[in-house]
C-alpha positions as CSV (number, residue, x, y, z in Angstrom):
1,M,82.8,-38.5,-62.5
2,V,81.0,-40.3,-65.6
3,K,78.8,-37.7,-67.3
4,Q,75.8,-38.3,-69.4
5,S,76.0,-37.3,-72.8
6,K,73.2,-35.6,-74.6
7,N,71.7,-35.9,-78.1
8,G,68.8,-33.6,-79.0
9,G,67.8,-33.2,-75.2
10,K,67.6,-36.9,-74.5
11,Q,70.2,-38.8,-72.4
12,D,72.0,-41.5,-74.1
13,R,75.3,-43.1,-73.6
14,K,77.8,-42.2,-70.7
15,T,80.7,-39.9,-71.5
16,I,83.8,-41.3,-69.7
17,V,86.8,-38.8,-69.1
18,I,89.9,-40.7,-69.8
19,A,93.5,-39.6,-69.4
20,V,96.3,-41.2,-71.5
21,T,100.1,-40.8,-71.5
22,A,102.7,-41.7,-74.1
23,L,101.6,-39.6,-77.0
24,N,105.0,-39.5,-78.7
25,A,104.0,-40.9,-82.0
26,I,107.6,-41.0,-83.4
27,D,110.0,-43.3,-84.9
28,S,110.0,-45.1,-81.6
29,P,106.4,-44.6,-80.7
30,G,104.7,-44.4,-77.3
31,P,101.4,-46.5,-77.2
32,G,99.2,-43.6,-76.3
33,V,97.9,-42.7,-79.5
34,A,97.1,-46.2,-80.6
35,V,95.3,-46.6,-77.3
36,I,93.0,-43.7,-77.9
37,R,92.2,-44.7,-81.4
38,A,91.3,-48.1,-80.3
39,I,89.0,-46.5,-77.4
40,R,87.4,-44.1,-79.7
41,E,86.4,-46.8,-82.0
42,C,84.3,-48.5,-79.3
43,S,80.5,-47.7,-79.6
44,D,79.6,-48.7,-76.1
45,F,80.5,-45.4,-74.5
46,E,81.4,-42.0,-75.3
47,V,84.7,-40.5,-74.1
48,R,86.5,-37.3,-73.6
49,I,90.2,-37.9,-74.0
50,I,92.6,-35.8,-71.8
51,G,96.2,-36.2,-73.1
52,L,99.0,-36.2,-70.6
53,S,102.4,-35.1,-72.1
54,Y,106.0,-34.7,-70.9
55,E,107.3,-33.2,-73.9
56,T,106.0,-29.9,-76.0
57,L,106.7,-31.7,-79.1
58,E,105.0,-35.0,-78.7
59,P,102.5,-35.4,-81.8
60,G,99.7,-36.9,-79.9
61,L,99.0,-33.6,-78.2
62,Y,98.5,-31.8,-81.6
63,M,96.0,-34.6,-83.0
64,H,92.6,-32.8,-82.1
65,D,90.6,-35.3,-83.7
66,L,91.8,-37.9,-81.0
67,V,92.6,-35.6,-77.9
68,D,90.2,-33.1,-76.5
69,K,92.7,-31.4,-74.3
70,T,96.4,-32.0,-73.2
71,Y,98.1,-31.1,-69.9
72,Q,101.9,-31.4,-69.2
73,I,102.8,-33.4,-66.1
74,P,106.1,-33.8,-64.3
75,Y,109.0,-36.3,-65.4
76,P,108.8,-39.5,-63.3
77,S,112.0,-38.4,-61.6
78,A,110.1,-35.6,-59.9
79,G,108.4,-38.2,-57.6
80,T,104.8,-39.1,-56.4
81,D,104.0,-36.1,-54.5
82,T,104.5,-33.7,-57.4
83,L,102.9,-35.9,-59.8
84,L,99.8,-36.3,-57.5
85,G,99.6,-32.6,-57.0
86,R,99.7,-31.9,-60.8
87,L,96.9,-34.7,-61.5
88,M,94.7,-33.1,-58.7
89,H,95.0,-29.9,-60.4
90,I,93.8,-31.5,-63.7
91,H,91.2,-33.6,-61.9
92,E,89.6,-30.2,-60.4
93,K,89.1,-28.9,-64.2
94,E,88.3,-32.2,-65.9
95,H,86.8,-34.6,-63.5
96,L,88.8,-37.6,-64.7
97,D,87.4,-40.9,-64.5
98,L,90.3,-43.0,-65.3
99,I,93.9,-42.6,-66.1
100,I,95.8,-45.1,-68.5
101,P,99.7,-44.6,-68.2
102,N,101.8,-46.4,-71.2
103,F,105.3,-45.9,-70.1
104,D,107.2,-48.4,-68.2
105,A,109.3,-45.4,-66.5
106,E,106.2,-43.7,-65.0
107,L,104.3,-46.7,-63.7
108,F,106.0,-47.0,-60.5
109,N,104.6,-43.6,-59.5
110,F,101.1,-44.3,-60.9
111,I,100.8,-47.7,-59.1
112,K,102.1,-46.1,-55.8
113,L,99.4,-43.6,-56.2
114,R,96.6,-46.1,-57.3
115,E,94.7,-45.8,-54.0
116,R,94.9,-42.0,-53.5
117,L,93.6,-41.5,-57.0
118,L,90.7,-43.8,-56.3
119,E,90.0,-42.0,-53.1
120,S,89.5,-38.9,-55.7
121,G,87.2,-40.9,-57.9
122,I,89.9,-41.7,-60.3
123,H,90.3,-45.3,-61.7
124,T,93.1,-47.2,-63.0
125,F,93.8,-50.7,-64.1
126,M,97.4,-51.4,-63.5
127,P,99.4,-54.2,-62.2
128,E,100.1,-54.5,-58.5
129,M,103.5,-53.4,-57.2
130,E,104.6,-57.0,-56.7
131,Q,103.5,-58.1,-60.2
132,F,105.3,-54.8,-61.7
133,E,108.4,-55.7,-59.8
134,A,108.5,-59.6,-60.4
135,R,108.7,-59.1,-64.2
136,D,111.4,-56.4,-64.4
137,K,114.1,-56.9,-66.7
138,I,116.7,-57.3,-64.1
139,K,114.8,-60.1,-62.3
140,L,113.4,-62.0,-65.7
141,Y,115.6,-64.9,-65.5
142,E,114.8,-65.9,-62.0
143,F,111.2,-65.1,-62.5
144,G,111.3,-67.6,-65.6
145,K,112.7,-70.4,-63.3
146,K,110.2,-69.8,-60.8
147,H,107.4,-70.3,-63.0
148,E,108.7,-72.6,-65.4
149,L,108.8,-70.2,-68.2
150,I,111.6,-70.3,-70.9
151,M,113.7,-67.2,-70.2
152,P,117.4,-66.4,-71.9
153,K,120.5,-66.4,-69.5
154,D,121.5,-62.9,-68.2
155,R,123.8,-61.1,-65.7
156,L,123.6,-57.8,-64.3
157,V,126.6,-55.4,-64.8
158,Y,127.3,-52.4,-62.7
159,Q,130.7,-51.4,-64.0
160,D,132.3,-51.8,-67.6
161,R,135.1,-54.1,-66.0
162,D,132.5,-56.7,-65.2
163,L,131.6,-57.1,-68.9
164,A,134.3,-59.6,-69.5
165,E,133.0,-61.8,-66.9
166,A,129.5,-61.7,-68.2
167,A,130.7,-62.3,-71.7
168,E,132.5,-65.4,-70.4
169,K,129.4,-66.7,-68.8
170,I,127.1,-65.7,-71.6
171,G,129.2,-65.8,-75.0
172,Y,129.1,-63.8,-77.9
173,P,126.8,-62.6,-79.7
174,M,125.1,-61.1,-76.5
175,V,122.6,-58.5,-75.9
176,I,123.4,-55.3,-73.7
177,K,120.0,-53.9,-72.3
178,G,118.9,-50.8,-70.6
179,K,116.6,-51.3,-67.4
180,F,113.8,-49.5,-69.2
181,Y,114.5,-49.4,-72.8
182,D,117.2,-50.0,-75.5
183,A,118.7,-53.1,-76.6
184,I,122.0,-53.7,-78.5
185,I,123.6,-56.8,-80.0
186,A,127.2,-57.1,-79.5
187,N,129.8,-59.5,-81.3
188,S,132.9,-58.4,-79.3
189,F,134.0,-57.0,-76.1
190,E,134.7,-53.5,-77.5
191,Q,131.0,-53.4,-79.1
192,A,129.6,-54.4,-75.7
193,Q,131.7,-51.7,-74.0
194,K,130.4,-49.0,-76.5
195,A,126.8,-50.3,-75.8
196,F,127.4,-50.3,-72.2
197,Y,128.5,-46.6,-72.2
198,K,125.7,-45.8,-74.5
199,I,122.8,-47.1,-72.5
200,Q,124.2,-46.4,-69.2
201,A,124.1,-42.5,-70.2
202,K,120.6,-42.8,-71.0
203,W,119.1,-45.2,-68.6
204,G,121.5,-45.7,-65.8
205,L,122.7,-48.7,-64.1
206,P,122.4,-51.6,-64.0
207,I,122.7,-52.8,-67.3
208,I,121.6,-56.1,-68.4
209,V,123.7,-58.5,-70.5
210,Q,121.5,-61.0,-72.1
211,E,121.9,-64.3,-73.9
212,F,121.4,-63.8,-77.7
213,I,118.6,-66.1,-79.1
214,K,118.5,-66.6,-82.7
215,G,115.0,-67.2,-84.3
216,T,111.6,-65.5,-85.1
217,E,110.4,-62.5,-83.3
218,I,106.8,-62.7,-81.9
219,N,105.0,-60.1,-79.9
220,I,102.0,-61.1,-77.7
221,A,99.5,-58.4,-76.5
222,A,97.6,-59.6,-73.6
223,L,94.9,-58.5,-71.0
224,G,94.3,-59.9,-67.5
225,D,91.7,-59.2,-65.2
226,G,93.9,-59.7,-61.9
227,K,92.6,-62.8,-61.0
228,G,94.4,-64.9,-63.1
229,N,92.2,-65.0,-66.2
230,T,93.2,-63.9,-69.7
231,I,90.6,-61.7,-71.2
232,S,92.2,-61.1,-74.4
233,V,95.5,-62.4,-76.1
234,I,96.7,-61.6,-79.6
235,P,100.2,-62.8,-80.9
236,M,101.9,-60.8,-83.8
237,R,104.8,-61.5,-86.0
238,K,107.0,-58.8,-87.0
239,L,107.4,-58.1,-90.7
240,Y,109.5,-55.1,-90.6
241,I,112.0,-53.9,-88.1
242,T,113.5,-50.8,-87.8
243,D,117.2,-49.8,-86.8
244,K,116.0,-49.4,-83.2
245,G,114.3,-53.1,-83.2
246,K,110.8,-51.6,-83.3
247,A,107.9,-53.3,-85.3
248,W,107.1,-50.9,-88.2
249,A,104.7,-53.8,-89.8
250,G,103.3,-56.8,-88.3
251,I,100.7,-59.6,-88.9
252,T,98.2,-61.3,-86.5
253,I,99.1,-64.9,-86.5
254,D,97.4,-68.3,-85.5
255,D,99.5,-70.4,-83.0
256,T,98.5,-71.9,-79.9
257,T,102.0,-72.0,-78.7
258,F,101.9,-68.3,-78.1
259,I,98.4,-68.1,-77.0
260,E,99.2,-70.6,-74.3
261,L,102.2,-68.9,-73.2
262,A,100.4,-65.6,-72.4
263,I,97.6,-67.5,-70.9
264,K,100.2,-69.2,-68.6
265,F,101.8,-66.2,-67.8
266,I,98.8,-64.2,-66.7
267,K,97.8,-67.3,-64.7
268,V,100.7,-67.6,-62.6
269,T,101.1,-63.9,-62.1
270,K,97.5,-62.9,-61.8
271,W,98.3,-59.9,-64.2
272,R,95.9,-56.9,-63.8
273,G,95.8,-54.7,-67.0
274,G,97.4,-54.9,-70.4
275,C,101.0,-56.3,-71.0
276,E,103.2,-57.2,-74.0
277,L,105.4,-60.4,-74.1
278,E,108.4,-60.2,-76.6
279,V,109.1,-63.6,-77.6
280,M,111.8,-65.3,-79.6
281,Q,111.0,-68.7,-81.1
282,S,114.1,-70.5,-81.5
283,P,114.7,-72.7,-84.6
284,D,113.6,-75.9,-82.3
285,G,110.3,-74.1,-81.5
286,K,111.0,-73.0,-78.1
287,P,109.5,-69.7,-77.1
288,Y,111.8,-67.7,-75.1
289,I,110.3,-64.9,-73.3
290,M,113.0,-61.8,-73.9
291,E,111.1,-59.1,-72.1
292,V,107.6,-58.7,-70.3
293,N,106.3,-54.7,-70.9
294,P,103.8,-54.0,-68.2
295,R,101.6,-52.1,-70.3
296,F,100.0,-52.0,-74.0
297,P,102.4,-51.9,-76.9
298,A,102.6,-49.4,-79.4
299,W,100.9,-51.7,-82.1
300,I,97.8,-52.3,-79.6
301,Y,95.5,-50.8,-82.3
302,L,96.1,-54.0,-84.2
303,T,94.1,-55.8,-81.5
304,A,90.8,-53.7,-82.3
305,A,91.2,-54.0,-86.0
306,A,91.7,-58.1,-85.4
307,G,88.5,-58.2,-83.2
308,Q,89.7,-57.8,-79.8
309,N,89.5,-54.3,-78.6
310,Q,92.0,-54.6,-75.8
311,P,92.1,-50.8,-74.7
312,A,88.3,-50.5,-74.7
313,M,88.0,-53.8,-72.7
314,L,90.4,-52.4,-70.2
315,V,88.1,-49.1,-69.9
316,K,85.1,-51.3,-68.9
317,M,87.1,-53.4,-66.4
318,A,88.5,-50.3,-64.9
319,M,84.9,-48.9,-64.9
320,G,83.6,-51.9,-62.8
321,H,82.1,-53.7,-65.5
322,K,82.4,-57.6,-66.2
323,V,84.0,-58.5,-69.5
324,A,83.9,-62.1,-70.8
325,P,87.2,-63.2,-72.3
326,I,87.4,-63.5,-76.0
327,R,89.5,-66.1,-77.9
328,D,88.5,-65.4,-81.6
329,Y,90.2,-62.9,-83.8
330,E,91.3,-62.2,-87.3
331,V,94.2,-64.2,-88.3
332,G,96.3,-62.2,-91.3
333,K,95.5,-58.7,-90.2
334,I,98.6,-56.5,-90.8
335,F,99.6,-53.3,-89.6
336,I,101.8,-50.9,-91.4
337,R,103.2,-48.0,-89.6
338,Y,103.8,-44.7,-91.5
339,A,105.2,-41.3,-91.1
340,W,102.8,-38.1,-91.3
341,D,103.4,-34.4,-91.4
342,L,100.9,-33.1,-88.8
343,I,100.7,-29.2,-89.4
344,T,99.9,-27.1,-86.5
345,D,101.0,-23.4,-85.6
346,I,103.5,-21.8,-83.3
347,G,100.7,-20.4,-81.0
348,E,99.7,-23.9,-80.1
349,F,103.4,-24.5,-79.1
350,H,103.5,-21.3,-77.2
351,R,100.4,-22.3,-75.5
352,I,101.4,-25.8,-74.2
353,S,105.0,-24.6,-73.6
354,G,103.8,-21.4,-71.5
355,T,100.7,-22.7,-69.8
356,G,101.2,-26.4,-69.7
357,E,97.8,-27.0,-71.2
358,L,96.4,-27.1,-74.8
359,E,92.9,-27.2,-75.8
360,G,91.4,-29.2,-78.7
361,K,90.3,-27.2,-81.5
362,K,86.9,-28.6,-81.4
363,S,86.0,-28.9,-77.7
364,N,83.6,-31.8,-76.5
365,N,83.4,-30.0,-73.3
366,D,80.0,-28.5,-73.7
367,G,80.0,-26.8,-70.5
368,Q,79.8,-29.9,-68.2
369,N,83.2,-29.3,-66.5
370,D,82.7,-25.7,-65.7
């Protein structure tokens, strides 16, 4: 439920209770911490942030200036019934208004639970199941052909002996991808086989063998209203990439090619919520869509810094407010990710490990959830 915050006995802005996942701010970070930072920067509403964690050492759950309280939730493999039971327990205590899931692997369960959550007063703003499945990595090439979007050729591989056939069709170098995460460039059959086993052990089958496209990496953060309208779109060029292929630094760029690409994608899919297009621009200028991530990227805070606060706009739309599209943003805004030693104590670790809950040091509860 949306609650009125109080200031000197006078009611002012409303407090929205928002649960956010993906608090793993590590070398391959989840988007959760960046989403929370962007939401907290919006002056249009007050928020109480509830972290939803899978692991006890996700750094975000110990960031008490960002997260008011954290609850552990079951892994996606536990299924929708187990997840719903845990969410209803949290809802009884916190009176959640909105949940923003930020992991690919968890979205299937959350999308399936959308209507049941809404019946309890919990809003979401996610793609429909049809949209979510259509842009899946294992269907990406066919998706591109259907909507006249440029995608690299690919093949699905279910056993290592099929790698040779895939390599014959795709050619070297080629990219070996997991169905959720991870991508490894292979220049030979031996490298491809090694990558196959490594990714299979982590993410299961099928494995995607994709055409390698040489060029400039561009990532596009976009927000759709579910009716085919693009509310926000910001393209970013990677300046520094980690050994895992993650952007460690990037800069907003001014290129209508990528803006129009995102607008076309959202129009043909009627995308609802945030998404990221991972694009490789070939030397001849063609924008190949390498992946479509069905949620905000880890660098989403850059959109707020550049003038289009996509997480805050999503909150407004999820809560039923009309949000007008924004096109202007600051070009040349750079983000540089950095490591920071967050210090806590063993007592906090024991509390989240033992009870599955961790209260922030400074509670914003004010007794409103008693």
